[in-house]
ZAMAR-281416 format. One record per residue (C-alpha): x, y, z negated; residue in three letters. Coordinates in steps of 0.05 Angstrom, whole numbers, plus 5000, padded with zeros to 4 digits. Layout:
<sites>
XYZala/...
</sites>
This chain:
<sites>
865094857257met/870994857208leu/869894117193phe/869693957268tyr/876194327280asn/879393987220asn/876993307247leu/880293447314ile/886793617279phe/886592987236gln/884792527294val/889992837340ser/895492817288gly/894192107264ile/893291807333ser/899492147360ala/903591907300leu/901191187311ile/902791227385ala/909791497370ile/911090947318cys/909090397367ile/913290727421gly/919290737374phe/918290007357ile/918089787430thr/923790267445gly/927989957390ser/926989267422ile/929289547489val/935289867455leu/937089207423tyr/936788867491arg/941089427520ala/946389337466ile/946188587473lys/946788567549thr/950989207556lys/946889387618glu/946690127634arg/939890067668ile/936689767606val/939490337563phe/936790847614ser/929990517608phe/930490567532phe/931491327538leu/925591367586ala/920990977540val/922691387478ile/922592077509phe/916391997553thr/912992077485leu/915992777477ser/909593157494pro/906292817435trp/911892957385phe/908893627362pro/902293297343ser/905492677311gly/911492987275phe/907693627261gly/902293227226tyr/907692867185leu/910593547165ile/903693787146trp/902793177101leu/909493247066phe/908893997057thr/901693947034gln/898694357089gly/904694737117gly/907094837188phe/913795017217leu/914895577267asp/911195527333gln/917795527371ser/919894887335phe/913694507360tyr/914694757431ile/921994557427leu/920993837402ile/915393747453gly/919593937513thr/927093907501ile/927793157513ala/923193107574ile/929093217622pro/932592617589val/926392187602ala/925592357676ile/933092317692ile/933691657655ala/927691367693trp/930191627760leu/936791297745asp/933090627737val/928790737798tyr/934290987846met/939390467823ala/934389917837thr/930590157898ile/934990667935arg/942090637906pro/944891017966gln/940991647946asn/941791577871arg/947092117860lys/943492627903leu/936792537868val/939992557799leu/943893187817ile/937493537841ile/933593357779phe/939393517733ser/939994207764gly/932494327756leu/932894077685ser/938694547667ile/934495127693ile/928694887651phe/932894817588glu/935895507598phe/928995807609tyr/926395457547leu/931895667500phe/932396367527tyr/925096547516phe/924596157451leu/930596447415tyr/933897007455phe/928097427480ser/923497547420pro/919798127454asn/917897727516ala/910497577528pro/910696897494phe/903896637516tyr/904696777590glu/911896507594ile/911895877551leu/905295717518gly/901695797453ile/898895347399ile/891295387400thr/890795487324ala/883295597326gly/882094877349val/888294487332asn/894594807302pro/898994277336leu/895894307405asp/900394687453ile/897595007516asp/903795057561tyr/904595617611lys/909295867665gly/915395477688phe/914494987630val/907794777658leu/910694737729val/916494317706tyr/911993837667leu/907593757728ala/913593587771ile/915993087720val/909292727712val/908192697787phe/915292457801ser/914991927746ala/908291657766cys/909691657841ala/916391307835thr/913790847780gly/907890607823ile/912590497882his/917390117836phe/911689667813ser/909189567884tyr/916189347905thr/916188837848ser/909388577870leu/912088407939lys/917287927909ile/914887197911glu/917487017842glu/911586997793lys/915387337737ala/917087927782met/909787977804lys/907588017732trp/912788547717lys/910088947775gly/902988877749arg/904889107680phe/908989687705leu/903389907752phe/898589927693leu/903790287650ala/904990857699phe/897590927715cys/895790957641phe/901491437626phe/899191907682gly/892091887655ile/894392037584ala/899092597604ala/894192947651ile/888292877604ser/892093147544asp/894693737585ala/888493937624met/882293707587ile/879593997522asp/878493347485leu/873793197427gly/875592697372pro/872792087408ile/876292247473phe/882792397436ile/882591697406ile/881191387475ile/886891767508ile/891791587452arg/889790857460leu/891290927534val/898091217515leu/899490627468ile/897490137523leu/902090497572ala/907890417524asn/906489677512leu/905989557587phe/912589917598phe/915889437549tyr/912388817577met/913689017650gly/920989167643phe/923188627595leu/917588107602leu/919087817533pro/918687077516lys/911987117481trp/908987427544val/912086897588arg/909086357543lys/902186677548leu/902686697624leu/905685997629asn/911986277661leu/918785937655pro/923286207600leu/929786547622pro/
</sites>
């Protein structure tokens, strides 16, 4: 049983670290495009791409810390913090892209609503992590399931509610965004819509599966591959790079 638990930890940590590295590579390409074009929307998409990986930061970076410290772990509050603190940045950045493109007249209202909800979330997070040490930690935030995987966090309370709202909002608006692109006659836009549709579907599957299903090593690998594909499709769908255009016989910009 000890070997099986250790195998889950190794598979989860390595696969999460690989997914994060690939996400950072594609995110760096998006950032380069944002700097080059000086387009705010592209920069917002960069933030969304990078920080949608936040829930997997504890497994990936925690595994890296474990390697460098030869088996050590940081405080549980640190892993909860790095896994959640940047999620508001991801959803607000994505909604900025979505609203500015699809419904610009409602952009400010939607961003204000989600910003307010995110401020409440951040206050809740920091208060119970660092300013209320005697609070019932498990019921309020979540706990690392050390018996199975010392980097697997089972979120509770308002954290779980907020994460559910974020995943549902991101996937719903993302699928609508891709559907809108599919209705455009231009072939390049249709392909962008297809890639983005796959990206948001795969992201939803990865996020829900990691949060709600007790995964074994094989399924962890499958779900992390789904996460990697989601990130690649985000990159391909939003930027449609030249190498993808050549593969699809699309005209170069």
